[in-house]
N, C-alpha and C positions, 0 to 999 in steps of 0.2 A: 181742905185741899187749898193750897197756895196757888195763886194765879200769878204768872211773872211775865215781864216783857224784858228781853235782854237786849241792852244796848250793845251795839257793834263793837265798841271798845272792849268789851268783854270776851266777845268771841276773838277777836284779833289777838288779845293777850292769851288766851287758850291755845290759839295755834302757834303762837311764837314760843311758848314754853309749856312743857308737859307737867309742870310744877304749879303748885299754887291753887287758890281757890277758884279762879277762872276756869282752870283745866278740869278741877273736879266737878264743877257746875255743868260744864259741857258734857263730861262723861256720864252724868246722871239724868241727862235729858229724857231718857226713856224709862226712868225708875218708878214712875207713877207717884213719887213724893210732891211733885209739883206739876202745874199745866203751863206749859209754854205758848204764849199768844203771839200770833204773826199777823201781818198785813202786807199787802203788795209793796208799800213804800219801804217797809222795814226789810223785806227780802231784797228788793232792788238795792238798797244801800249795803246790805251783808255783801251782796255780789261784788259791787264797785269798791269797797273798801278793802276787802279782804284779797280781791285780785290785785289791788294796787299796792297794798302795804305787806302782806305776808309773803313768805319765801316758798309756799306751797305751789304745786303744780295746780294749773286751773281745774284739772279732772278732779282733783281730790277736793278741792273748795267747792266745786260743783256737786260732789257726792255728799259733802256735810250739810250743804245748804238744802239739797234735796231731801235729805233726812229729817232736817229740822222742819221743811215743809210737810212731811209725811206724819211726823208725830205732834207737831204744832196745831192749835186750835186758830183756824183762819177767821179774820174778822174784816169787815167791810167797815170802812168809816165814812159817815155821811155828815159830819160836821166838822168844823175847822175853827179854832180860835186863835189863828195866827196873825201877828206874831204874839206869843205869850212868853217864851222863855228867852233867856239871855242869847242863847244859840238858836236862831230861828231853824236850823236843820235837824233840832231835836224836838221841834213841837209835835212832829207826827208820832213820837214815841209817847208823849204826854197824850195825846188823843186816843192812842191805842189803849194805854193804861186806863183812862177813864172808862172807854167803851168796855173793856174786859174785867174791870175792877182788879186790876193787876198791880204788883210790886214791880217798880221799876229797879232793875239791877244794872249797875253802872259803875264805872271807876272814876266818874266825874259828878258826883253828888251835888256839887256847888251850882253845876248848870241847871239843875232841876228844883232850886229852891221853890218856885212858885208852884210845884206840884202839890204841896200840902194845901193849898187853897182848894184842891179838889178831892182832899182825903186820900191822897195818894202817897204811899210810903216809898222811899227811896232808900236803897241798900246796895252796899257793896257785895261782890259775891261772898267773900268771908262772912260778913254779917247775915246774909242770908242763910248760908250753910249753918251758921250757929243757930239762927232762928228754927230751922227745921231739925236740929239736933244732930247734924252730920259731922260737926267738928265742936270740940269744947270752947 
């Protein structure tokens, strides 16, 4: 079973378009082909960014986030290596990925170059879907 942490930009992309790998990944979130790991800081960021940048009604965003909380595996983070990444707002994603031994799914792989120091893989949604055999 693959463990994953989904960056906020992937969710935003899925909400802005029902085409592409980000949307397909979101639509498979309860497929049992992978386990989505979440933390409080990640959920707070999902809520903040999605409500700020998507065109969906807040009640629909809340429903999506609530479902992610329902199916996602909750993690408490007790250690901090900040700052480690180029964008310090991404450090909590790295901490969650290390804690849960997860692949980081993002559209900004360059921001996670130092993840490899922790043996954490970083993939785009398309790369991950290819990795699990969902797209050729």
